C-alpha positions in Angstrom: 44.7 -92.4 126.0 44.1 -93.3 122.4 47.8 -92.6 121.6 48.9 -94.9 124.4 46.5 -97.6 123.2 47.9 -97.4 119.6 51.5 -97.3 120.9 50.9 -100.4 123.0 49.5 -102.3 120.0 52.3 -101.1 117.8 55.0 -102.3 120.2 53.3 -105.7 120.4 53.6 -106.1 116.6 57.2 -104.8 116.6 58.1 -107.4 119.1 56.6 -110.0 116.7 59.1 -108.9 114.1 57.0 -106.6 111.9 58.3 -103.4 110.4 57.5 -100.1 112.0 55.2 -98.9 109.2 53.3 -102.2 109.0 53.0 -102.5 112.7 51.6 -98.9 112.9 49.1 -99.5 110.1 47.8 -102.7 111.6 47.5 -101.0 115.0 45.5 -98.2 113.5 43.3 -100.7 111.6 42.6 -102.5 114.9 41.8 -99.1 116.4 39.3 -98.4 113.6 37.6 -101.8 114.1 37.5 -101.2 117.9 36.0 -97.7 117.3 33.3 -99.2 115.0 32.5 -102.0 117.4 32.2 -99.7 120.5 30.2 -97.1 118.5 27.6 -99.6 117.3 27.5 -101.4 120.7 26.6 -98.0 122.2 24.0 -97.5 119.4 22.2 -100.8 120.3 22.4 -99.9 124.0 21.1 -96.4 123.5 18.3 -97.8 121.3 17.3 -100.3 123.9 17.3 -97.7 126.7 15.2 -95.2 124.6 12.7 -97.9 123.7 12.4 -99.6 127.1 12.6 -96.7 129.5 12.0 -93.5 127.6 9.2 -95.1 125.6 7.5 -96.5 128.7 7.8 -93.1 130.4 6.1 -91.4 127.4 3.3 -93.9 127.5 2.7 -93.3 131.3 2.5 -89.5 131.0 -0.9 -87.8 131.0 0.1 -85.7 127.9 -1.4 -87.8 125.1 0.2 -86.2 122.1 3.7 -87.4 122.9 2.4 -91.0 122.3 2.2 -90.2 118.6 6.0 -90.0 118.4 6.3 -93.7 119.3 6.4 -96.3 116.6 8.0 -93.9 114.0 11.5 -95.3 114.4 12.4 -92.0 116.1 14.4 -93.6 119.0 16.4 -95.8 116.5 17.3 -92.8 114.4 18.3 -90.7 117.4 20.4 -93.5 118.8 22.2 -93.9 115.5 23.6 -90.4 115.9 25.9 -91.8 118.7 28.1 -94.0 116.4 27.9 -91.3 113.7 29.4 -88.6 115.9 31.8 -91.0 117.6 33.3 -92.1 114.3 33.5 -88.5 113.1 35.1 -87.3 116.3 37.6 -90.1 117.0 38.4 -91.5 113.6 41.4 -89.3 112.8 42.7 -89.7 116.3 42.5 -93.5 116.0 44.0 -93.7 112.5 46.0 -90.5 111.8 48.1 -92.1 109.0 45.4 -94.0 107.0 44.3 -91.0 105.0 42.3 -92.8 102.2 40.6 -95.2 104.6 39.9 -92.4 107.0 38.4 -90.3 104.3 36.2 -93.2 103.1 34.9 -94.0 106.6 34.4 -90.3 107.5 32.4 -89.8 104.3 30.2 -92.8 105.2 29.7 -91.3 108.7 28.7 -87.9 107.1 26.3 -89.7 104.8 24.9 -91.6 107.9 24.5 -88.2 109.7 22.7 -86.6 106.8 20.3 -89.6 106.2 19.7 -90.0 110.0 18.7 -86.3 110.4 16.4 -86.7 107.3 14.8 -89.7 108.9 14.3 -87.8 112.1 12.6 -85.0 110.2 10.4 -87.5 108.4 9.5 -89.2 111.7 8.6 -85.9 113.4 6.6 -84.9 110.3 4.6 -88.1 110.4 4.0 -87.7 114.1 2.8 -84.1 113.7 0.5 -85.2 110.9 -1.0 -87.9 113.1 -1.5 -85.4 115.9 -3.2 -83.0 113.5 -5.4 -85.8 112.1 -6.6 -86.6 115.7 -8.5 -83.2 115.6 -11.9 -82.9 113.8 -10.5 -79.9 111.8 -8.3 -82.4 109.9 -11.4 -83.6 108.0 -12.2 -80.1 106.8 -8.5 -79.1 106.2 -6.4 -82.1 105.4 -2.7 -81.4 105.5 -1.3 -84.7 104.2 -0.3 -83.1 100.9 1.7 -80.4 102.7 3.4 -83.0 104.9 4.3 -85.0 101.8 5.8 -81.9 100.2 7.8 -81.2 103.4 9.2 -84.8 103.3 10.0 -84.6 99.6 11.9 -81.3 100.2 13.8 -83.0 103.1 14.6 -86.0 100.9 15.8 -83.8 98.0 18.1 -81.8 100.3 19.4 -85.1 101.7 20.2 -86.4 98.2 22.0 -83.1 97.3 24.0 -83.2 100.5 24.9 -86.9 100.1 26.0 -86.2 96.5 28.0 -83.3 97.8 29.8 -85.6 100.3 30.5 -88.2 97.6 32.0 -85.7 95.1 33.4 -83.4 97.7 31.3 -80.4 96.6 29.3 -78.0 98.8 25.5 -77.6 98.3 25.8 -74.2 96.7 27.9 -75.6 93.8 25.4 -78.5 93.4 22.4 -76.1 93.2 24.1 -74.0 90.6 24.9 -77.1 88.6 21.3 -78.3 88.8 20.1 -75.0 87.4 20.8 -76.3 83.9 18.7 -79.4 84.7 15.7 -77.4 86.0 13.6 -78.3 82.9 14.2 -82.0 83.5 13.4 -81.6 87.2 10.2 -79.9 86.3 9.3 -82.8 84.0 10.2 -85.5 86.6 8.3 -83.7 89.4 5.4 -82.5 87.3 2.8 -84.6 89.1 3.9 -83.7 92.6 4.0 -80.0 91.7 0.6 -80.0 90.1 -0.7 -82.1 93.0 0.7 -79.6 95.5 -0.9 -76.7 93.7 -4.2 -78.6 93.5 -4.0 -79.6 97.2 -3.6 -76.0 98.2 -6.6 -75.0 96.1 -8.7 -77.9 97.4 -7.9 -77.0 101.0 -8.1 -73.2 100.8 -11.4 -73.4 98.9 -12.8 -76.2 101.1 -13.7 -78.2 98.0 -13.0 -81.7 99.3 -12.9 -83.1 102.9 -12.2 -86.5 104.3 -15.6 -88.2 104.5 -17.2 -86.3 101.6 -19.3 -88.2 99.1 -18.0 -87.2 95.6 -18.8 -88.4 92.1 -16.2 -88.1 89.3 -16.0 -90.5 86.4 -15.9 -94.0 87.8 -15.4 -92.7 91.3 -18.6 -92.6 93.3 -18.2 -92.8 97.1 -16.5 -91.5 100.2 -13.2 -89.7 100.2 -10.8 -91.6 102.5 -7.5 -89.8 101.7 -6.4 -86.6 100.2 -2.7 -86.9 99.3 -0.1 -84.9 97.4 -0.7 -86.5 94.0 -3.9 -88.5 94.5 -7.3 -88.5 96.2 -8.6 -91.9 97.2 -12.3 -92.6 97.1 -14.0 -95.7 98.5 -16.8 -96.5 96.1 -20.1 -97.9 97.4 -19.2 -101.3 96.1 -16.1 -101.2 98.4 -13.6 -100.7 95.5 -11.0 -97.9 95.8 -10.8 -95.3 93.0 -7.7 -93.1 92.7 -8.1 -89.6 91.3 -5.2 -87.3 90.4 -5.5 -84.4 92.8 -5.1 -81.7 90.2 -8.0 -83.0 88.1 -10.3 -82.1 90.9 -9.3 -78.5 90.1 -9.2 -78.7 86.4 -12.2 -80.9 85.7 -15.8 -80.7 87.2 -16.9 -83.2 89.9 -19.9 -83.5 92.2 -19.6 -83.1 96.0 -22.7 -84.2 97.9 -21.6 -82.5 101.1 -24.2 -79.8 100.7 -26.9 -82.4 100.7 -25.6 -83.9 103.9 -25.3 -80.6 105.7 -28.8 -79.4 104.5 -30.4 -82.3 106.4 -32.4 -83.5 103.5 -31.7 -85.8 100.5 -33.8 -85.1 97.4 -36.5 -87.4 96.2 -37.4 -86.6 92.6 -39.4 -89.4 90.9 -42.4 -89.5 88.6 -45.2 -91.9 87.8 -46.8 -91.7 84.4 -50.6 -91.5 84.4 -52.5 -93.0 81.6 -54.2 -90.0 79.9 -57.3 -92.2 79.0 -58.1 -92.4 82.7 -58.2 -88.7 83.4 -61.7 -87.3 83.6 -64.0 -84.7 85.2 -65.4 -85.7 88.6 -69.0 -86.7 88.8 -71.0 -86.0 92.0 -70.6 -89.7 92.9 -66.8 -89.5 92.5 -66.7 -86.4 94.6 -68.6 -88.1 97.4 -66.3 -91.1 97.2 -63.1 -88.9 97.4 -64.5 -86.9 100.3 -64.1 -90.0 102.4 -60.3 -89.8 102.0 -59.5 -88.0 105.2 -56.3 -86.3 103.9 -58.3 -84.3 101.3 -61.8 -84.1 102.8 -61.3 -80.4 103.6 -59.6 -79.7 100.3 -62.5 -81.1 98.3 -65.1 -79.4 100.3 -63.4 -76.0 100.1 -62.7 -76.5 96.4 -66.3 -77.5 95.6 -67.6 -74.4 97.4 -65.1 -72.2 95.5 -66.1 -73.7 92.1 -69.9 -73.5 92.9 -69.5 -69.8 93.8 -67.5 -69.1 90.7 -70.0 -70.9 88.4 -73.0 -69.2 90.0 -71.4 -65.8 89.9 -70.6 -66.2 86.2 -74.0 -67.8 85.3 -72.4 -71.1 84.2 -74.8 -73.8 83.0 -73.5 -76.8 84.9 -75.7 -79.3 83.1 -72.8 -80.0 80.8 -69.5 -81.1 82.2 -67.7 -78.9 79.7 -69.1 -75.7 81.0 -67.5 -73.8 83.9 -64.9 -75.1 86.4 -64.9 -78.6 87.6 -62.6 -80.8 89.5 -60.7 -83.7 87.8 -59.6 -87.0 89.3 -56.0 -86.1 88.5 -56.2 -82.8 90.2 -57.7 -84.3 93.3 -55.1 -87.1 93.2 -52.3 -84.4 92.9 -53.8 -82.6 96.0 -53.9 -85.9 97.9 -50.2 -86.6 97.2 -49.3 -83.0 98.2 -51.1 -83.5 101.5 -49.6 -87.0 101.9 -46.0 -85.8 101.7 -46.7 -82.8 103.9 -47.9 -85.1 106.7 -45.1 -87.6 106.2 -42.8 -87.5 109.3 -39.9 -89.0 107.4 -39.6 -85.9 105.1 -37.8 -82.6 105.8 -40.6 -80.0 105.9 -38.3 -77.1 105.8 -37.3 -77.8 102.3 -39.3 -77.8 99.0 -42.3 -80.2 98.9 -44.0 -80.3 95.6 -46.2 -82.5 93.4 -46.4 -81.3 89.8 -47.4 -82.3 86.3 -44.6 -82.5 83.8 -44.9 -82.2 80.0 -47.0 -85.1 78.6 -45.2 -87.7 76.5 -46.4 -90.5 74.2 -46.7 -92.7 77.3 -48.9 -90.3 79.4 -48.7 -87.5 81.9 -45.7 -87.7 84.3 -46.7 -86.7 87.8 -43.6 -85.8 89.8 -43.1 -85.9 93.6 -40.3 -83.5 94.6 -39.3 -83.5 98.2 -36.4 -84.2 100.6 -36.0 -87.1 103.0 -35.3 -86.2 106.7 -32.4 -88.7 106.7 -29.5 -88.6 104.3 -27.9 -92.0 104.7 -28.4 -94.3 101.8 -30.4 -97.1 103.5 -32.8 -94.7 105.2 -33.2 -92.6 102.1 -34.1 -95.6 99.9 -36.5 -96.9 102.6 -38.3 -93.6 102.8 -38.5 -93.2 99.1 -39.8 -96.7 98.5 -42.4 -96.4 101.2 -43.8 -93.2 99.5 -44.0 -94.8 96.1 -45.4 -98.1 97.4 -48.3 -96.1 98.7 -48.6 -94.0 95.5 -48.8 -97.1 93.3 -51.3 -98.7 95.6 -53.6 -95.7 96.0 -53.7 -94.4 92.5 -56.5 -96.7 91.4 -58.7 -95.3 94.2 -58.9 -92.1 92.2 -60.0 -94.0 89.0 -56.6 -93.5 87.5 -54.1 -96.0 86.0 -50.4 -95.9 85.8 -49.0 -96.4 82.3 -46.7 -99.4 81.7 -45.6 -100.9 78.5 -48.0 -103.8 77.5 -46.5 -107.2 78.1 -47.3 -110.4 76.3 -49.5 -111.4 79.2 -51.6 -108.2 79.1 -52.0 -108.5 75.3 -53.2 -112.1 75.6 -55.6 -111.1 78.3 -57.0 -108.3 76.1 -57.3 -110.7 73.1 -59.1 -113.3 75.3 -61.7 -110.6 76.1 
C-alpha cells in the first residue's frame, strides 16, 4: 500500500514535468512528512484516551495503589512509544532511497525510544516510592536514597545508549572506553556515592527516621527528608537545614528519638541556695515544718530516728553541735523529693531525684532531676515551669534564700538600712 501511495505521488510529479529522481525524492519526502504527522496525531489521540478513560477507570477501582501511578506523566510517555515505533517500522518503507535523511530520523526515533523508556522507569520508580511512603514503615526505613540511585543508574544508562546511537557504537564499546575515565567519574559522582553509602548505613542501623528530632551543628529540629546526598531538617524556628548524608555517619550528632520513645523528657535544673541561710532546725522550726502535709510523716519519723540515735549514744543535745539534727536544707530537699513524687505530670517510672551538687562561690546548687510525662515541647516547658514556680515560691517557707547576683536596687536598699 505504501509503495502504491509513493508511486501515485511520483507519477503526479512526473506529469508536472519533473525528472524521475527529483519526483521520487519529493514523493518520499512527502511520505516522511505524512508518517510524522500521522504518528504524532496517533500520539495525541492515545494520550487523550489514556488520560480520559484509563485514568478515570484507575480512579474508580477499589485498589488504591494504582492511583499513585497517575500524575507521573506515565500515560504521556507510554503514548509516545506509538510514534517512536511507527517511525522506526515504516521509515525505510516510506523513504527507501533517502539514506542520510532516513538515518538521521531513525537515530532521533531511537533516541526518543531510549529516553521514553527511561522516563517510564523514572515514573514507575516515583510511583513505587510514593506507595512505599504511604506505609508507616517508610518513617523507620526511608528508601528515597535507593530510589534516587536507581534513577541515576537509569539516566546514566540512557546517556550511554544515546551517545552510542549518536556515534554508532554499542554500549559495550562505550563502557570499555569509559574505563579510562573512571577516576574522573568517581570525582564527579563522589557526593552521590558517599551519600548512597551513608544512606545504606543510616537505614540499616536505624540511625535516622523521618520525624526524628536531631541536633547537628546549626540543625536542631525534625527530619523531614532523607535523600541520596542530603538530609533535610526543619528547625524549630521553621528554617530548613540541609546536612550532607554522609556526615551523619562520619561525624557525631544527637538523635532525641530515645527520649520520645521512653515516654519522658528530662528535667535537670538547679537552684542555688544561699549558704548563709542554711542552719540546724530549732524545735520551733520543726513544729512549723510539720504543718507542711507532704513532709509531716517524714519529719516525725526522722525526729524519732534522731532522738533514738542520740539517746542510744548518750549525746548531750543541749548544744546544737552535738549529735544528729535536722537542717532546714535537708527538710527542704525531702519536701522537693516528695513534691515531685506526687506530681502527676511526671513520669514515675524513670529516675526522680533531688540532690546537692558541689558548692560554688555563689552557694549550694540543689538540683531537681526527673522526667516529664509528656515529651512535646510546649507541655514539657509548661510542666518544668510549674515545678520551679512552686520551688521559688516555697523556698522561703523553709527559712532559706535563693542566691542571685545583687542588683543596684538591692545594694541601694541595703545601704539605706
